[in-house]
C-alpha positions in Angstrom: 11.0 -27.2 -23.5 14.5 -28.5 -22.9 17.2 -27.1 -25.2 18.5 -29.5 -27.8 22.0 -29.8 -26.3 20.5 -30.8 -23.0 18.3 -33.4 -24.6 21.4 -34.8 -26.4 23.3 -35.2 -23.1 20.3 -36.9 -21.4 19.5 -39.2 -24.4 23.1 -40.3 -24.7 24.2 -40.9 -21.1 23.2 -42.6 -17.9 20.9 -40.7 -15.5 21.0 -40.6 -11.7 17.5 -40.0 -10.2 17.3 -38.7 -6.7 14.3 -38.8 -4.4 13.8 -38.3 -0.7 11.6 -40.0 1.8 12.8 -40.9 5.3 16.3 -40.5 3.9 17.9 -39.4 0.6 18.0 -42.0 -2.2 19.8 -41.9 -5.6 20.1 -44.6 -8.3 21.4 -44.9 -11.8 18.8 -45.3 -14.6 19.4 -46.8 -18.0 15.8 -47.5 -19.3 15.0 -43.8 -20.1 14.4 -41.2 -22.7 13.5 -37.6 -23.2 10.1 -37.2 -24.8 9.4 -34.7 -27.6 7.5 -32.5 -25.2 10.6 -32.3 -22.9 9.3 -34.6 -20.2 11.5 -37.4 -19.0 10.3 -40.9 -18.9 11.9 -44.1 -17.4 10.9 -47.7 -17.1 10.9 -48.8 -13.5 12.2 -52.3 -13.0 14.0 -52.3 -9.6 13.3 -48.8 -8.2 11.5 -49.8 -5.0 12.7 -47.0 -2.7 12.5 -44.5 -5.6 8.9 -45.4 -6.3 7.9 -45.3 -2.6 9.4 -41.8 -2.4 7.6 -40.6 -5.5 4.3 -41.9 -4.1 5.1 -40.0 -0.9 5.9 -36.6 -2.3 6.4 -36.7 -6.1 9.7 -34.7 -5.9 12.7 -35.8 -8.0 16.0 -34.5 -9.2 17.7 -36.1 -12.2 21.4 -35.6 -13.0 23.2 -36.5 -16.2 26.7 -35.8 -17.6 28.7 -36.5 -20.7 32.0 -38.0 -19.2 33.9 -37.1 -22.3 33.0 -33.4 -22.5 32.1 -32.6 -18.9 28.8 -31.1 -20.0 26.3 -31.8 -17.2 22.9 -30.9 -16.0 20.4 -31.3 -13.2 16.7 -31.3 -13.7 14.3 -30.8 -10.7 10.7 -31.5 -11.1 7.7 -33.7 -10.2 7.1 -37.3 -11.1 4.1 -39.5 -11.5 3.8 -43.2 -11.8 2.0 -44.4 -15.0 0.6 -47.9 -15.8 -1.0 -47.2 -19.2 -0.4 -45.4 -22.4 2.3 -45.2 -25.1 5.3 -44.9 -22.8 4.1 -47.8 -20.6 3.5 -50.0 -23.7 7.0 -49.1 -25.1 8.7 -50.0 -21.8 6.7 -53.2 -21.4 7.8 -54.4 -24.8 11.4 -53.3 -24.2 11.5 -55.1 -20.9 10.2 -58.3 -22.4 12.6 -58.1 -25.4 15.6 -57.3 -23.2 15.0 -59.6 -20.2 13.0 -62.4 -21.8 10.7 -62.7 -18.7 13.5 -62.5 -16.1 12.2 -59.1 -15.0 8.9 -57.2 -15.2 8.1 -53.6 -15.6 6.5 -52.1 -12.4 5.5 -48.9 -14.0 6.7 -45.9 -16.0 7.9 -42.8 -14.2 7.0 -39.6 -16.0 8.9 -36.5 -14.9 7.8 -33.0 -15.6 10.9 -30.7 -15.5 10.4 -27.5 -13.4 14.0 -26.3 -13.1 17.1 -26.9 -15.3 20.5 -26.2 -13.7 23.9 -26.4 -15.3 26.1 -28.8 -13.4 29.2 -28.5 -15.7 32.5 -27.7 -14.1 32.8 -24.3 -15.8 31.8 -20.7 -15.3 28.2 -21.6 -15.9 28.0 -24.1 -12.9 24.8 -23.6 -10.9 23.3 -21.3 -13.5 19.6 -21.9 -14.0 18.6 -22.4 -17.7 15.1 -21.3 -18.8 12.8 -24.1 -19.9 
């Protein structure tokens, strides 16, 4: 389970999700949230290369920082693409409400954290945090 302070940083700030296929790929993500069970979920609208890389190997890294405090973290884990269930329905509705038909949800990316690493620029940088 992710610590509450880590959940707060991820829930309140932009994420950057990194994947790797033939070459590294990283993109900002705004349609996202931390689930109660500690998994990360995001609504995929434009993430073509990201989705292809996840299909290829399922490996992801997600970075997030609070620009006002400098508190920052990186989560490494595995991702799966989901086209049904509560998270999918939530992001379908959010996409329709937000974009009024101009964009469609491709799927939901469900990330299971395996490692949590401090990325803050302080004495704890690079320390692994137990989850």
